[in-house]
MMTF fields as JSON, N, C-alpha, C and O atoms, coordinates in Angstrom:
{
  "mmtfVersion": "1.0.0",
  "mmtfProducer": "UNKNOWN",
  "numBonds": 399,
  "numAtoms": 400,
  "numGroups": 100,
  "numChains": 1,
  "numModels": 1,
  "chainsPerModel": [1],
  "groupsPerChain": [100],
  "chainIdList": ["A"],
  "bondAtomList": [4, 2, 8, 6, 12, 10, 16, 14, 20, 18, 24, 22, 28, 26, 32, 30, 36, 34, 40, 38, 44, 42, 48, 46, 52, 50, 56, 54, 60, 58, 64, 62, 68, 66, 72, 70, 76, 74, 80, 78, 84, 82, 88, 86, 92, 90, 96, 94, 100, 98, 104, 102, 108, 106, 112, 110, 116, 114, 120, 118, 124, 122, 128, 126, 132, 130, 136, 134, 140, 138, 144, 142, 148, 146, 152, 150, 156, 154, 160, 158, 164, 162, 168, 166, 172, 170, 176, 174, 180, 178, 184, 182, 188, 186, 192, 190, 196, 194, 200, 198, 204, 202, 208, 206, 212, 210, 216, 214, 220, 218, 224, 222, 228, 226, 232, 230, 236, 234, 240, 238, 244, 242, 248, 246, 252, 250, 256, 254, 260, 258, 264, 262, 268, 266, 272, 270, 276, 274, 280, 278, 284, 282, 288, 286, 292, 290, 296, 294, 300, 298, 304, 302, 308, 306, 312, 310, 316, 314, 320, 318, 324, 322, 328, 326, 332, 330, 336, 334, 340, 338, 344, 342, 348, 346, 352, 350, 356, 354, 360, 358, 364, 362, 368, 366, 372, 370, 376, 374, 380, 378, 384, 382, 388, 386, 392, 390, 396, 394],
  "bondOrderList": [1, 1, 1, 1, 1, 1, 1, 1, 1, 1, 1, 1, 1, 1, 1, 1, 1, 1, 1, 1, 1, 1, 1, 1, 1, 1, 1, 1, 1, 1, 1, 1, 1, 1, 1, 1, 1, 1, 1, 1, 1, 1, 1, 1, 1, 1, 1, 1, 1, 1, 1, 1, 1, 1, 1, 1, 1, 1, 1, 1, 1, 1, 1, 1, 1, 1, 1, 1, 1, 1, 1, 1, 1, 1, 1, 1, 1, 1, 1, 1, 1, 1, 1, 1, 1, 1, 1, 1, 1, 1, 1, 1, 1, 1, 1, 1, 1, 1, 1],
  "groupList": [{"groupName": "UNK", "atomNameList": ["N", "CA", "C", "O"], "elementList": ["N", "C", "C", "O"], "formalChargeList": [0, 0, 0, 0], "bondAtomList": [1, 0, 2, 1, 3, 2], "bondOrderList": [1, 1, 2], "singleLetterCode": "X", "chemCompType": "L-PEPTIDE LINKING"}],
  "groupTypeList": [0, 0, 0, 0, 0, 0, 0, 0, 0, 0, 0, 0, 0, 0, 0, 0, 0, 0, 0, 0, 0, 0, 0, 0, 0, 0, 0, 0, 0, 0, 0, 0, 0, 0, 0, 0, 0, 0, 0, 0, 0, 0, 0, 0, 0, 0, 0, 0, 0, 0, 0, 0, 0, 0, 0, 0, 0, 0, 0, 0, 0, 0, 0, 0, 0, 0, 0, 0, 0, 0, 0, 0, 0, 0, 0, 0, 0, 0, 0, 0, 0, 0, 0, 0, 0, 0, 0, 0, 0, 0, 0, 0, 0, 0, 0, 0, 0, 0, 0, 0],
  "groupIdList": [1, 2, 3, 4, 5, 6, 7, 8, 9, 10, 11, 12, 13, 14, 15, 16, 17, 18, 19, 20, 21, 22, 23, 24, 25, 26, 27, 28, 29, 30, 31, 32, 33, 34, 35, 36, 37, 38, 39, 40, 41, 42, 43, 44, 45, 46, 47, 48, 49, 50, 51, 52, 53, 54, 55, 56, 57, 58, 59, 60, 61, 62, 63, 64, 65, 66, 67, 68, 69, 70, 71, 72, 73, 74, 75, 76, 77, 78, 79, 80, 81, 82, 83, 84, 85, 86, 87, 88, 89, 90, 91, 92, 93, 94, 95, 96, 97, 98, 99, 100],
  "secStructList": [7, 2, 2, 2, 2, 2, 2, 2, 2, 2, 2, 2, 2, 2, 2, 2, 2, 2, 2, 2, 2, 2, 2, 2, 2, 6, 2, 2, 2, 2, 2, 2, 2, 2, 2, 2, 2, 2, 2, 2, 2, 2, 1, 7, 2, 2, 2, 2, 2, 2, 2, 2, 6, 7, 7, 7, 7, 2, 2, 2, 2, 2, 2, 2, 2, 2, 2, 2, 2, 2, 2, 2, 2, 7, 2, 2, 2, 2, 2, 2, 2, 2, 2, 2, 2, 2, 2, 2, 2, 2, 2, 2, 2, 2, 2, 6, 6, 1, 7, 7],
  "xCoordList": [30.319, 30.434, 30.437, 29.702, 31.273, 31.365, 30.035, 29.613, 29.371, 28.086, 27.033, 26.207, 27.084, 26.123, 26.303, 25.323, 27.534, 27.812, 27.411, 26.85, 27.702, 27.344, 25.83, 25.327, 25.115, 23.653, 23.117, 22.2, 23.681, 23.238, 23.518, 22.692, 24.668, 25.016, 24.04, 23.57, 23.74, 22.807, 21.422, 20.777, 20.959, 19.655, 19.633, 18.639, 20.714, 20.805, 20.752, 20.089, 21.45, 21.44, 20.053, 19.627, 19.358, 17.997, 17.102, 16.322, 17.209, 16.402, 16.694, 15.772, 17.965, 18.325, 17.77, 17.32, 17.802, 17.252, 15.754, 15.236, 15.064, 13.609, 13.298, 12.401, 14.022, 13.799, 14.056, 13.296, 15.115, 15.425, 14.339, 13.991, 13.805, 12.73, 11.473, 10.815, 11.13, 9.929, 10.046, 9.06, 11.236, 11.43, 11.241, 10.777, 11.596, 11.456, 10.021, 9.687, 9.169, 7.783, 7.02, 6.177, 7.302, 6.53, 7.444, 7.518, 8.13, 9.063, 8.383, 8.951, 7.19, 6.471, 6.077, 6.244, 5.552, 5.17, 6.383, 6.276, 7.531, 8.761, 9.062, 9.371, 8.967, 9.256, 8.227, 8.579, 6.96, 5.906, 6.109, 6.031, 6.367, 6.57, 7.771, 7.715, 8.845, 10.042, 9.739, 10.21, 8.946, 8.567, 7.708, 7.904, 6.762, 5.874, 6.681, 6.517, 7.54, 8.354, 9.255, 9.382, 9.884, 10.773, 10.004, 10.511, 8.784, 7.961, 7.707, 7.855, 7.33, 7.045, 8.312, 8.279, 9.407, 10.639, 11.25, 11.918, 11.035, 11.642, 10.721, 11.169, 9.45, 8.503, 8.543, 8.761, 8.329, 8.224, 6.836, 5.929, 6.68, 5.374, 4.337, 3.182, 4.738, 3.819, 3.364, 2.191, 4.286, 3.933, 2.957, 1.991, 3.203, 2.312, 0.925, -0.078, 0.86, -0.44, -1.201, -2.407, -0.52, -1.172, -1.633, -2.715, -0.821, -1.158, -2.339, -3.063, -2.543, -3.664, -5.001, -5.96, -5.078, -6.354, -6.577, -7.662, -5.572, -5.687, -6.016, -5.529, -6.841, -7.12, -6.168, -5.889, -5.663, -4.811, -5.635, -6.834, -4.997, -5.702, -4.923, -3.721, -5.622, -5.004, -4.306, -4.835, -3.117, -2.33, -2.011, -2.035, -1.714, -1.403, -2.594, -2.427, -3.792, -4.998, -5.174, -5.501, -4.957, -5.08, -4.075, -4.411, -2.834, -1.797, -2.134, -1.964, -2.606, -2.961, -4.131, -4.132, -5.129, -6.272, -5.835, -6.312, -4.923, -4.423, -3.649, -3.792, -2.835, -2.061, -2.982, -2.777, -3.987, -4.932, -5.709, -5.959, -6.09, -6.803, -5.93, -6.416, -4.64, -3.72, -3.656, -3.653, -3.605, -3.525, -4.809, -4.766, -5.95, -7.217, -7.283, -7.845, -6.714, -6.807, -5.819, -6.039, -4.753, -3.716, -3.418, -2.625, -4.047, -3.862, -2.405, -1.987, -1.634, -0.219, 0.579, 1.417, 0.301, 0.979, 0.589, 1.435, -0.695, -1.173, -0.476, -0.041, -0.363, 0.304, 1.761, 2.251, 2.444, 3.843, 3.988, 4.886, 3.106, 3.149, 2.933, 3.688, 1.915, 1.607, 2.745, 3.101, 3.312, 4.449, 5.629, 6.371, 5.803, 6.938, 6.692, 7.617, 5.464, 5.232, 4.617, 4.729, 3.981, 3.218, 4.072, 3.725, 5.161, 5.978, 6.596, 6.496, 7.228, 7.793, 6.736, 6.966, 5.569, 4.511, 3.983, 3.851, 3.682, 3.129, 4.115, 3.707, 5.391, 6.388, 6.447, 6.501, 6.439, 6.505, 5.26, 5.365, 4.077, 2.84, 2.795, 2.283, 3.316, 3.367, 4.312, 3.984, 5.497, 6.461, 5.879, 6.186, 5.029, 4.437, 3.184, 2.624, 2.746, 1.543, 0.274, -0.773, 0.357, -0.807, -1.614, -2.726, -1.07, -1.833, -1.493, -0.384, -2.44, -2.192, -1.114, -0.808],
  "yCoordList": [-79.486, -79.113, -80.361, -80.432, -81.347, -82.582, -83.327, -83.869, -83.355, -84.035, -83.388, -84.065, -82.064, -81.327, -81.685, -81.918, -81.727, -82.08, -83.519, -83.815, -84.399, -85.801, -85.956, -86.709, -85.252, -85.291, -84.757, -85.342, -83.655, -83.082, -84.044, -84.186, -84.701, -85.664, -86.84, -87.286, -87.337, -88.455, -88.07, -88.853, -86.867, -86.402, -86.294, -86.652, -85.805, -85.707, -87.062, -87.224, -88.044, -89.388, -90.02, -90.707, -89.793, -90.314, -89.712, -90.426, -88.397, -87.726, -88.295, -88.539, -88.507, -89.07, -90.475, -90.839, -91.252, -92.61, -92.572, -93.341, -91.693, -91.57, -91.146, -91.705, -90.168, -89.705, -90.841, -91.016, -91.609, -92.729, -93.784, -94.32, -94.089, -95.073, -94.555, -95.298, -93.288, -92.723, -92.714, -92.958, -92.436, -92.4, -93.794, -93.924, -94.828, -96.188, -96.697, -97.704, -96.021, -96.455, -96.382, -97.237, -95.383, -95.126, -94.857, -93.719, -95.863, -95.609, -95.093, -94.256, -95.575, -95.094, -93.642, -92.821, -93.322, -91.942, -91.026, -89.884, -91.509, -90.717, -90.31, -89.151, -91.286, -91.001, -90.049, -89.146, -90.243, -89.367, -87.944, -86.989, -87.797, -86.469, -85.782, -84.592, -86.516, -85.937, -85.483, -84.433, -86.284, -85.933, -84.674, -83.799, -84.593, -83.43, -82.168, -81.15, -82.233, -81.068, -80.674, -79.491, -81.665, -81.377, -80.721, -79.804, -81.187, -80.609, -79.127, -78.299, -78.801, -77.401, -76.555, -75.419, -77.075, -76.301, -76.095, -75.087, -77.023, -76.905, -76.252, -75.926, -76.054, -75.443, -73.927, -73.357, -73.296, -71.838, -71.442, -72.272, -70.186, -69.693, -69.842, -70.171, -69.605, -69.739, -71.191, -71.451, -72.126, -73.538, -73.939, -74.658, -73.482, -73.827, -73.24, -73.903, -72.003, -71.371, -72.15, -72.357, -72.582, -73.346, -74.717, -75.182, -75.354, -76.686, -76.659, -77.648, -75.552, -75.463, -75.606, -76.103, -75.171, -75.207, -76.528, -76.756, -77.401, -78.671, -79.812, -79.851, -80.732, -81.962, -83.043, -83.119, -83.88, -84.986, -85.976, -86.131, -86.633, -87.603, -88.908, -88.946, -89.962, -91.267, -91.842, -91.838, -92.332, -93.014, -92.077, -92.49, -90.826, -89.86, -89.686, -89.596, -89.639, -89.496, -90.71, -90.56, -91.908, -93.131, -93.146, -93.509, -92.745, -92.739, -91.735, -92.027, -90.564, -89.551, -90.02, -89.817, -90.647, -91.163, -92.225, -92.256, -93.097, -94.154, -93.557, -94.006, -92.552, -91.911, -91.204, -91.291, -90.509, -89.816, -90.822, -90.585, -91.938, -92.988, -93.512, -93.713, -93.735, -94.198, -93.185, -93.567, -91.899, -90.867, -90.79, -90.508, -91.042, -91.056, -92.242, -92.133, -93.355, -94.577, -94.625, -95.364, -93.864, -93.918, -92.507, -91.778, -92.119, -90.77, -90.434, -89.288, -91.408, -91.142, -90.831, -89.931, -91.59, -91.345, -89.97, -89.223, -89.652, -88.345, -87.221, -86.248, -87.338, -86.311, -86.15, -85.031, -87.263, -87.232, -86.596, -85.785, -86.967, -86.417, -84.899, -84.15, -84.466, -83.033, -82.272, -81.179, -82.83, -82.174, -81.988, -81.013, -82.901, -82.82, -81.87, -81.188, -81.814, -81.05, -79.674, -78.813, -79.446, -78.21, -76.951, -76.035, -76.888, -75.668, -75.368, -74.232, -76.333, -76.017, -75.576, -74.655, -76.247, -75.872, -74.487, -73.649, -74.242, -72.936, -71.809, -70.751, -72.02, -70.988, -70.684, -69.518, -71.721, -71.512, -70.78, -69.836, -71.21, -70.557, -69.12, -68.262, -68.836, -67.455, -66.608, -65.483, -67.168, -66.467, -66.142, -65.103, -67.044, -66.858, -65.99, -65.675, -65.606, -64.797, -65.601, -65.034, -66.915, -67.762, -67.97, -68.496, -67.563, -67.496, -66.147, -65.638, -65.579, -64.241, -64.247, -63.203],
  "zCoordList": [-64.337, -65.729, -66.616, -67.6, -66.259, -67.028, -67.013, -68.035, -65.852, -65.72, -66.608, -67.219, -66.662, -67.478, -68.963, -69.67, -69.418, -70.81, -71.104, -72.158, -70.172, -70.334, -70.421, -71.254, -69.573, -69.595, -70.923, -71.499, -71.412, -72.676, -73.828, -74.729, -73.807, -74.837, -74.809, -75.855, -73.621, -73.483, -73.989, -74.685, -73.643, -74.103, -75.63, -76.263, -76.217, -77.674, -78.346, -79.371, -77.774, -78.337, -78.254, -79.183, -77.158, -77.012, -78.084, -78.715, -78.296, -79.322, -80.707, -81.486, -81.014, -82.316, -82.492, -83.579, -81.44, -81.509, -81.758, -82.568, -81.075, -81.254, -82.673, -83.305, -83.182, -84.551, -85.539, -86.491, -85.32, -86.201, -86.189, -87.241, -85.042, -84.931, -85.616, -86.344, -85.391, -86.016, -87.53, -88.226, -88.052, -89.5, -90.1, -91.233, -89.351, -89.85, -89.755, -90.377, -88.99, -88.842, -90.16, -90.432, -90.972, -92.183, -93.383, -93.848, -93.885, -94.986, -96.256, -96.957, -96.561, -97.743, -97.547, -98.449, -96.366, -96.076, -96.132, -96.579, -95.685, -95.748, -97.188, -97.468, -98.1, -99.513, -100.103, -100.862, -99.758, -100.285, -99.769, -100.541, -98.48, -97.9, -98.535, -98.844, -98.729, -99.357, -100.782, -101.22, -101.505, -102.874, -102.907, -103.75, -101.985, -101.93, -101.632, -102.305, -100.638, -100.266, -101.431, -101.745, -102.075, -103.201, -104.344, -104.991, -104.592, -105.664, -105.402, -106.301, -104.192, -103.871, -103.896, -104.37, -103.404, -103.361, -104.742, -104.973, -105.656, -106.982, -108.01, -109.109, -107.677, -108.62, -108.525, -107.456, -109.655, -109.657, -109.169, -109.11, -108.827, -108.38, -109.488, -109.216, -110.725, -111.854, -112.019, -112.287, -111.859, -111.961, -110.859, -111.116, -109.644, -108.533, -108.745, -108.479, -109.22, -109.475, -110.548, -110.416, -111.6, -112.668, -112.164, -112.524, -111.34, -110.84, -109.885, -109.769, -109.207, -108.259, -108.955, -108.364, -110.216, -110.931, -111.662, -112.199, -111.692, -112.406, -111.452, -110.323, -111.915, -111.175, -111.659, -112.855, -110.76, -111.209, -112.033, -111.805, -112.976, -113.816, -113.872, -113.608, -114.216, -114.441, -113.235, -112.124, -113.471, -112.424, -111.265, -110.106, -111.572, -110.512, -109.568, -108.352, -110.143, -109.324, -108.411, -107.234, -108.95, -108.154, -107.001, -105.874, -107.303, -106.267, -105.17, -103.986, -105.554, -104.555, -103.7, -102.486, -104.326, -103.568, -102.57, -101.435, -102.999, -102.108, -100.939, -99.801, -101.216, -100.151, -99.166, -97.955, -99.667, -98.792, -97.953, -96.772, -98.555, -97.803, -96.666, -95.553, -96.94, -95.895, -94.754, -93.584, -95.087, -94.053, -93.231, -92.034, -93.874, -93.14, -92.174, -91.084, -92.578, -91.778, -90.615, -89.656, -90.683, -89.654, -89.122, -89.72, -88.005, -87.472, -87.128, -87.29, -86.662, -86.345, -87.613, -87.631, -88.664, -89.929, -90.475, -90.965, -90.383, -90.856, -90.108, -90.724, -88.805, -88.011, -88.431, -88.583, -88.615, -89.025, -90.417, -90.642, -91.339, -92.693, -92.674, -93.294, -91.971, -91.916, -91.244, -91.683, -90.197, -89.533, -90.488, -90.372, -91.414, -92.341, -93.508, -93.949, -94.013, -95.242, -95.022, -95.894, -93.9, -93.71, -93.813, -94.559, -93.091, -93.085, -94.455, -94.916, -95.12, -96.437, -97.455, -98.24, -97.433, -98.378, -98.058, -98.949, -96.798, -96.408, -96.72, -97.2, -96.457, -96.757, -98.249, -98.64, -99.088, -100.534, -101.024, -101.808, -100.567, -100.991, -100.534, -101.254, -99.36, -98.863, -99.715, -100.091, -100.017, -100.866, -102.235, -102.82, -102.747, -104.065, -104.037, -105.087, -102.853, -102.75, -102.977, -103.292, -102.821, -103.03, -101.766, -101.818, -100.631, -99.383, -98.731, -98.894, -98.004, -97.407, -96.345, -95.769]
}
């Protein structure tokens, strides 16, 4: 019984260490992903529907292009970014009826 608990504790600590290391790999991507998720979670369905039809302009457009370029150039970063933002975005869009 004690060995089983010790093994589970050790496995949990290893997982936490891996997660901590992965989070430190891409600090800029971490901030961008958090911003994207926060935007979707704090926006109303009406705001999201209106934003879908608008193109970004000026500085925002440049920043988005730079972020997309970074994701194209680094497949590991892209995978990590998509893993972080996909579920929250998809859930919000589904709740709003913006995806079937």
